[in-house]
Residue frames relative to the residue before (quaternion, step in Angstrom):
aa qw qx qy qz dx dy dz
M 1.0000 0.0000 0.0000 0.0000 0.00 0.00 0.00
H 0.4673 -0.6897 0.4778 0.2787 3.56 -0.86 0.98
Q 0.5218 -0.7021 0.3855 0.2936 3.57 -0.67 1.13
P 0.6700 0.4834 -0.3360 0.4523 3.68 0.75 -0.84
A 0.6417 0.5179 -0.3301 0.4593 3.59 1.00 -0.77
R 0.6450 0.5141 -0.3238 0.4635 3.58 0.98 -0.81
W 0.6521 0.4932 -0.3083 0.4862 3.59 0.94 -0.87
G 0.6554 0.5314 -0.3113 0.4372 3.56 0.95 -0.89
L 0.6581 0.4987 -0.3114 0.4703 3.58 0.92 -0.86
G 0.6518 0.5224 -0.3130 0.4519 3.57 0.99 -0.84
A 0.6947 0.4707 -0.2778 0.4676 3.57 0.87 -0.97
A 0.6738 0.4924 -0.3003 0.4619 3.59 0.90 -0.91
G 0.6546 0.5079 -0.3114 0.4653 3.57 0.98 -0.82
T 0.6552 0.5056 -0.3081 0.4691 3.59 0.97 -0.85
G 0.6543 0.5149 -0.3115 0.4579 3.58 0.92 -0.88
S 0.6511 0.5138 -0.3158 0.4608 3.58 0.98 -0.84
M 0.6602 0.5064 -0.3044 0.4637 3.59 0.99 -0.82
V 0.6081 0.5486 -0.3460 0.4578 3.59 1.09 -0.70
I 0.6837 0.4736 -0.2846 0.4766 3.59 0.89 -0.95
L 0.6381 0.5167 -0.3256 0.4689 3.59 0.99 -0.80
G 0.6327 0.5353 -0.3243 0.4561 3.58 1.02 -0.80
L 0.6299 0.5235 -0.3279 0.4708 3.58 1.02 -0.79
D 0.6467 0.5272 -0.3183 0.4501 3.56 0.95 -0.88
L 0.7094 0.4752 -0.2709 0.4444 3.57 0.82 -1.01
T 0.7079 0.4636 -0.2713 0.4587 3.59 0.98 -0.78
N 0.7277 0.3920 -0.2372 0.5104 3.60 1.25 -0.23
L 0.2836 0.7914 -0.5000 0.2081 3.59 1.20 0.42
D 0.6652 0.5130 -0.3115 0.4442 3.58 1.08 -0.66
E 0.7334 0.3990 -0.2204 0.5044 3.58 1.25 -0.35
T 0.7752 0.2876 -0.1363 0.5457 3.57 1.12 -0.65
N 0.3323 -0.7303 0.5659 0.1896 3.56 -0.87 1.00
P 0.3007 -0.7981 0.4882 0.1851 3.64 -0.30 1.19
F 0.5930 0.5727 -0.3727 0.4260 3.59 1.22 -0.26
R 0.7965 0.2896 -0.1324 0.5141 3.58 1.04 -0.74
R 0.7101 0.4422 -0.2585 0.4831 3.58 1.04 -0.72
T 0.4176 -0.7207 0.4959 0.2456 3.58 -0.88 0.92
I 0.6628 -0.5087 0.3721 0.4042 3.55 -1.27 0.38
S 0.6402 0.5769 -0.3236 0.3907 3.57 0.99 -0.85
E 0.5539 0.6282 -0.4013 0.3708 3.58 1.15 -0.38
H 0.5111 0.6185 -0.4256 0.4183 3.59 1.24 -0.23
G 0.6312 0.5639 -0.3300 0.4179 3.58 1.16 -0.54
L 0.6399 0.5541 -0.3212 0.4245 3.59 1.24 -0.27
G 0.6712 0.5178 -0.2968 0.4397 3.58 1.16 -0.48
P 0.7524 -0.3765 0.2802 0.4622 3.56 -1.30 -0.22
D 0.6832 0.4519 -0.2797 0.5008 3.58 1.24 -0.41
G 0.2628 0.8113 -0.4906 0.1793 3.57 1.22 0.41
W 0.6404 0.5287 -0.3360 0.4443 3.58 1.00 -0.74
I 0.6141 0.5339 -0.3528 0.4619 3.60 1.11 -0.60
F 0.6282 0.5206 -0.3271 0.4768 3.58 1.02 -0.79
G 0.6608 0.5077 -0.3041 0.4616 3.58 0.91 -0.92
L 0.6366 0.5243 -0.3220 0.4650 3.57 1.04 -0.78
G 0.6645 0.5149 -0.3080 0.4454 3.57 0.92 -0.90
V 0.6833 0.4669 -0.2868 0.4825 3.57 0.89 -0.93
G 0.6283 0.5375 -0.3338 0.4527 3.59 1.05 -0.75
L 0.6459 0.5030 -0.3183 0.4780 3.59 0.99 -0.79
L 0.6358 0.5201 -0.3256 0.4682 3.58 0.99 -0.80
A 0.6580 0.5058 -0.3050 0.4671 3.59 0.97 -0.85
A 0.6638 0.4957 -0.3052 0.4696 3.59 0.93 -0.90
G 0.6488 0.5137 -0.3184 0.4624 3.58 0.98 -0.80
S 0.6315 0.5305 -0.3243 0.4632 3.56 1.03 -0.81
L 0.6466 0.5213 -0.3146 0.4596 3.56 0.99 -0.85
A 0.6580 0.5049 -0.3098 0.4648 3.59 0.97 -0.83
I 0.6326 0.5108 -0.3278 0.4812 3.59 1.02 -0.75
G 0.6434 0.5209 -0.3197 0.4609 3.57 1.00 -0.79
V 0.6229 0.5289 -0.3319 0.4712 3.59 1.05 -0.77
S 0.6577 0.5128 -0.3086 0.4574 3.57 0.94 -0.88
L 0.6657 0.4968 -0.3031 0.4671 3.58 0.91 -0.89
A 0.6611 0.5070 -0.3069 0.4602 3.58 1.00 -0.83
R 0.6654 0.5083 -0.3076 0.4520 3.59 0.92 -0.87
K 0.7143 0.4162 -0.2514 0.5033 3.57 1.12 -0.60
R 0.4226 -0.7351 0.4324 0.3067 3.56 1.37 0.17
L 0.4135 0.7138 -0.4581 0.3311 3.56 1.00 0.86
A 0.7008 0.5043 -0.2681 0.4274 3.58 1.13 -0.55
G 0.2905 -0.7361 0.5570 0.2520 3.60 0.90 -0.82
I 0.6641 -0.5393 0.3363 0.3937 3.56 -1.19 0.40
F 0.6945 0.4700 -0.2925 0.4595 3.60 0.91 -0.87
G 0.6370 0.5133 -0.3269 0.4732 3.57 1.04 -0.72
S 0.6435 0.5191 -0.3188 0.4636 3.58 1.01 -0.80
I 0.6510 0.5107 -0.3173 0.4633 3.59 0.97 -0.86
A 0.6572 0.5110 -0.3126 0.4575 3.59 0.96 -0.87
L 0.6727 0.4800 -0.3010 0.4759 3.60 0.95 -0.84
L 0.6148 0.5260 -0.3405 0.4790 3.58 1.11 -0.64
G 0.6257 0.5414 -0.3305 0.4540 3.59 1.03 -0.77
W 0.6202 0.5290 -0.3253 0.4793 3.58 1.07 -0.77
S 0.6773 0.4979 -0.2931 0.4555 3.59 0.87 -0.95
V 0.6685 0.4904 -0.3012 0.4711 3.58 0.89 -0.93
G 0.6374 0.5334 -0.3252 0.4511 3.58 0.99 -0.82
L 0.6503 0.5045 -0.3119 0.4747 3.58 1.03 -0.78
F 0.6318 0.5262 -0.3378 0.4581 3.59 0.96 -0.79
L 0.6521 0.5019 -0.3123 0.4747 3.60 0.97 -0.83
T 0.6440 0.5224 -0.3176 0.4598 3.57 1.01 -0.81
A 0.6726 0.4931 -0.2943 0.4666 3.57 1.02 -0.80
W 0.7224 0.4690 -0.2588 0.4373 3.60 0.91 -0.88
F 0.7675 0.2965 -0.1593 0.5455 3.59 0.98 -0.87
E 0.4333 -0.7436 0.4588 0.2210 3.55 -0.72 1.13
K 0.5510 -0.5506 0.5128 0.3609 3.50 -1.33 0.45
H 0.2603 -0.7915 0.5416 0.1116 3.58 -1.06 0.76
D 0.4082 -0.6603 0.5714 0.2660 3.54 -1.22 0.59
W 0.2547 -0.8283 0.4834 0.1239 3.57 -0.11 1.33
S 0.5326 0.6336 -0.4147 0.3781 3.60 1.22 -0.20
V 0.6983 0.4457 -0.2711 0.4902 3.60 1.21 -0.38
G 0.7187 -0.4133 0.2493 0.5005 3.59 1.24 0.16
P 0.6735 -0.5187 0.3477 0.3954 3.58 -1.28 0.24
S 0.0785 -0.7800 0.6201 0.0290 3.55 -1.29 0.42
L 0.4816 -0.6659 0.4875 0.2949 3.58 -0.93 0.88
S 0.6540 0.5130 -0.3147 0.4584 3.57 0.92 -0.90
G 0.6672 0.4998 -0.3021 0.4624 3.57 0.96 -0.87
S 0.6333 0.5307 -0.3287 0.4574 3.58 1.04 -0.74
I 0.6594 0.4922 -0.3080 0.4776 3.58 0.96 -0.86
H 0.6182 0.5403 -0.3366 0.4611 3.58 1.04 -0.79
R 0.6709 0.4997 -0.2986 0.4594 3.57 0.90 -0.93
V 0.6542 0.5023 -0.3148 0.4696 3.59 0.94 -0.86
G 0.6435 0.5282 -0.3216 0.4511 3.58 0.96 -0.86
S 0.6524 0.5082 -0.3122 0.4676 3.59 0.96 -0.86
F 0.6523 0.5204 -0.3110 0.4548 3.57 0.95 -0.91
V 0.6658 0.5025 -0.3023 0.4612 3.58 0.88 -0.96
A 0.6608 0.5175 -0.3126 0.4447 3.59 0.90 -0.92
F 0.7155 0.4595 -0.2675 0.4532 3.58 0.74 -1.04
L 0.6686 0.4862 -0.3043 0.4733 3.60 1.12 -0.53
C 0.7008 0.5076 -0.2769 0.4178 3.59 0.95 -0.89
L 0.6399 0.5607 -0.3511 0.3910 3.60 0.92 -0.78
P 0.6449 0.4966 -0.3504 0.4634 3.66 0.86 -0.75
L 0.6388 0.5178 -0.3274 0.4655 3.58 0.98 -0.82
A 0.6554 0.5201 -0.3145 0.4484 3.58 0.91 -0.91
A 0.6755 0.5031 -0.3035 0.4455 3.59 0.85 -0.95
V 0.6852 0.4786 -0.2902 0.4662 3.59 0.90 -0.91
I 0.6775 0.4924 -0.3009 0.4560 3.59 0.91 -0.90
I 0.7202 0.4602 -0.2652 0.4462 3.59 0.80 -0.99
A 0.8028 0.3363 -0.1550 0.4674 3.59 0.80 -1.00
R 0.3430 0.7553 -0.5147 0.2165 3.63 1.16 0.07
P 0.4967 -0.7309 0.3783 0.2755 3.59 -0.60 1.14
W 0.6641 0.5229 -0.3234 0.4254 3.61 1.02 -0.70
R 0.5964 0.5739 -0.3666 0.4249 3.61 1.24 -0.19
H 0.7669 0.3424 -0.1620 0.5182 3.58 1.11 -0.66
K 0.4678 -0.6911 0.4814 0.2678 3.54 -0.86 1.00
E 0.7625 0.2692 -0.1509 0.5687 3.56 0.98 -0.87
R 0.1677 -0.7879 0.5876 0.0767 3.56 -0.80 1.03
S 0.1180 -0.7728 0.6200 0.0671 3.53 -1.20 0.60
K 0.6683 -0.4832 0.3678 0.4297 3.54 -1.27 0.22
A 0.6329 0.5475 -0.3303 0.4365 3.57 1.06 -0.76
T 0.6786 0.4761 -0.3077 0.4672 3.62 0.89 -0.86
L 0.6529 0.5042 -0.3211 0.4652 3.58 0.96 -0.80
A 0.6405 0.5129 -0.3220 0.4722 3.57 1.04 -0.77
A 0.6547 0.5110 -0.3124 0.4611 3.58 0.93 -0.89
F 0.6613 0.5011 -0.3079 0.4655 3.58 0.95 -0.86
G 0.6698 0.5032 -0.3018 0.4551 3.58 0.90 -0.91
L 0.6693 0.4817 -0.2909 0.4853 3.56 0.99 -0.85
G 0.6029 0.5487 -0.3487 0.4624 3.57 1.15 -0.62
I 0.6415 0.5058 -0.3191 0.4804 3.59 1.00 -0.81
C 0.6412 0.5148 -0.3224 0.4690 3.59 0.98 -0.83
S 0.6402 0.5200 -0.3235 0.4638 3.59 1.03 -0.76
V 0.6184 0.5309 -0.3356 0.4723 3.57 1.04 -0.77
L 0.6571 0.5089 -0.3072 0.4634 3.57 0.99 -0.84
W 0.5882 0.5551 -0.3587 0.4661 3.59 1.11 -0.69
V 0.6895 0.4856 -0.2795 0.4590 3.56 0.81 -1.06
A 0.6655 0.4999 -0.3061 0.4621 3.57 0.93 -0.89
G 0.6496 0.5226 -0.3152 0.4533 3.58 1.01 -0.81
I 0.6397 0.5128 -0.3199 0.4748 3.57 0.99 -0.83
G 0.6509 0.5196 -0.3137 0.4561 3.58 0.95 -0.88
A 0.6582 0.5105 -0.3110 0.4577 3.59 0.98 -0.86
V 0.6560 0.5034 -0.3118 0.4680 3.60 0.96 -0.87
M 0.6327 0.5292 -0.3309 0.4583 3.59 1.02 -0.78
L 0.6475 0.5120 -0.3183 0.4662 3.60 1.00 -0.78
V 0.6404 0.5121 -0.3233 0.4723 3.57 1.00 -0.82
G 0.6555 0.5143 -0.3095 0.4583 3.57 0.98 -0.87
A 0.6535 0.5131 -0.3142 0.4593 3.57 0.97 -0.87
G 0.6519 0.5246 -0.3131 0.4493 3.56 1.05 -0.76
N 0.7275 0.3840 -0.2219 0.5235 3.57 1.22 -0.50
G 0.5478 -0.6630 0.3713 0.3501 3.56 1.28 0.31
L 0.5073 0.6408 -0.4236 0.3906 3.58 1.16 0.55
P 0.5219 -0.6131 0.4777 0.3514 3.63 -1.04 0.67
W 0.5798 -0.6330 0.3822 0.3422 3.58 -0.95 0.85
Y 0.6891 0.4819 -0.2923 0.4555 3.59 1.06 -0.65
R 0.6377 0.5190 -0.3300 0.4637 3.59 1.31 0.02
V 0.6499 0.5670 -0.3121 0.3983 3.59 1.19 -0.40
M 0.7793 0.1781 -0.1276 0.5871 3.60 1.24 0.07
P 0.5330 -0.5811 0.4789 0.3859 3.61 -1.21 0.33
L 0.2678 -0.8459 0.4348 0.1539 3.53 0.37 1.34
G 0.6642 0.5159 -0.3179 0.4379 3.59 0.88 -0.89
L 0.6731 0.4944 -0.2955 0.4639 3.57 0.92 -0.91
V 0.6587 0.5068 -0.3082 0.4628 3.58 0.94 -0.90
E 0.6588 0.5061 -0.3165 0.4580 3.59 0.92 -0.89
R 0.6643 0.5012 -0.3131 0.4577 3.59 0.94 -0.81
G 0.6367 0.5228 -0.3293 0.4614 3.58 1.02 -0.77
M 0.6656 0.4884 -0.2976 0.4794 3.56 0.97 -0.87
A 0.6481 0.5281 -0.3235 0.4432 3.59 0.97 -0.84
V 0.6467 0.5160 -0.3209 0.4609 3.59 0.93 -0.87
T 0.6600 0.5117 -0.3052 0.4577 3.57 0.93 -0.92
E 0.7030 0.4709 -0.2787 0.4542 3.59 0.86 -0.92
V 0.6461 0.4963 -0.3327 0.4749 3.60 0.97 -0.73
A 0.6224 0.5328 -0.3394 0.4621 3.59 1.04 -0.73
A 0.6332 0.5198 -0.3221 0.4745 3.59 1.05 -0.77
L 0.6358 0.5275 -0.3192 0.4643 3.57 1.00 -0.84
L 0.6792 0.4895 -0.2961 0.4599 3.59 0.86 -0.94
A 0.6150 0.5321 -0.3484 0.4662 3.59 1.09 -0.66
L 0.6284 0.5096 -0.3304 0.4861 3.59 1.04 -0.74
G 0.6458 0.5277 -0.3165 0.4520 3.57 1.03 -0.79
V 0.6360 0.5177 -0.3220 0.4731 3.56 1.01 -0.81
W 0.6473 0.5105 -0.3172 0.4688 3.58 0.98 -0.82
A 0.6616 0.5013 -0.3076 0.4652 3.58 0.90 -0.90
A 0.6698 0.5042 -0.3040 0.4525 3.58 1.00 -0.79
A 0.7082 0.4695 -0.2638 0.4566 3.57 1.03 -0.77
K 0.6606 0.5119 -0.3034 0.4577 3.59 1.12 -0.64
R 0.2769 -0.7770 0.5431 0.1574 3.58 -0.47 1.17
L 0.5895 -0.6121 0.4035 0.3391 3.53 -1.08 0.80
E 0.6701 0.5097 -0.3126 0.4399 3.59 0.99 -0.76
D 0.6111 0.5561 -0.3525 0.4395 3.58 1.27 -0.30
V 0.6322 0.5251 -0.3253 0.4677 3.57 1.27 -0.31
P 0.3661 -0.7463 0.5046 0.2332 3.64 -0.58 1.06
A 0.4994 -0.6433 0.4932 0.3058 3.55 -1.06 0.79
P 0.6459 -0.5383 0.3639 0.4008 3.61 -1.12 0.56
A 0.6473 0.5201 -0.3318 0.4477 3.60 0.95 -0.80
A 0.6509 0.5121 -0.3088 0.4676 3.54 1.02 -0.85
Q 0.6250 0.5327 -0.3354 0.4617 3.57 1.04 -0.76
G 0.6554 0.5196 -0.3119 0.4507 3.56 0.98 -0.86
R 0.6536 0.5023 -0.3186 0.4679 3.58 0.99 -0.83
S 0.6362 0.5401 -0.3296 0.4414 3.56 1.04 -0.81
V 0.6544 0.5029 -0.3067 0.4741 3.58 0.98 -0.84
A 0.6533 0.5192 -0.3139 0.4530 3.57 0.97 -0.87
M 0.6515 0.5134 -0.3151 0.4613 3.59 1.00 -0.82
R 0.6602 0.4970 -0.3213 0.4625 3.58 0.97 -0.79
S 0.6785 0.4988 -0.3022 0.4466 3.60 0.97 -0.77
S 0.6760 0.4966 -0.2969 0.4564 3.57 1.16 -0.55
T 0.6529 0.5073 -0.3260 0.4584 3.59 1.21 -0.29
């Protein structure tokens, strides 16, 4: 098993469990249908939320390193996965803001980080795990690709609902159960990330042909 992938799966899995634990232990205080996950960062347990998201971001970065070293991600897939990791780090470091009291630089950075993260992961999963790119398919790649498509649909659905709300003069956060939608999208995207991690961990480096070898193979096939 590739070491960065193993570390990445461990960190990402631990971070996800930390955030899930916060959600479950605060059900009596936080409405998961309306309140976003980031609101855990505003209470006395805010440092625990930051730790969980930070672990998820670090794990994602390690998985991305493993995929890149094995030449499985490609440049665009690597950039998209890096965007997800950076977005998570920004979300963990800068607190969510109560916009009813006025603007905030920290809140703006938090919002941008969340947007970048939720947008980049679906792109990364679809680009990296697309079945027609890889000669050998595995359950992990198919799962990552399928979950990536589901994540894209989440994003597209949210965008469509926001447009409908704007057309009717409604605030975007009032036209849907924001907390529930965010949690559904988060679960789907983290599952896609873990599937990529499992694939990276299972794929041995020696099984990946070097670019030069790939070029010779293509040339030999074209000459026959």
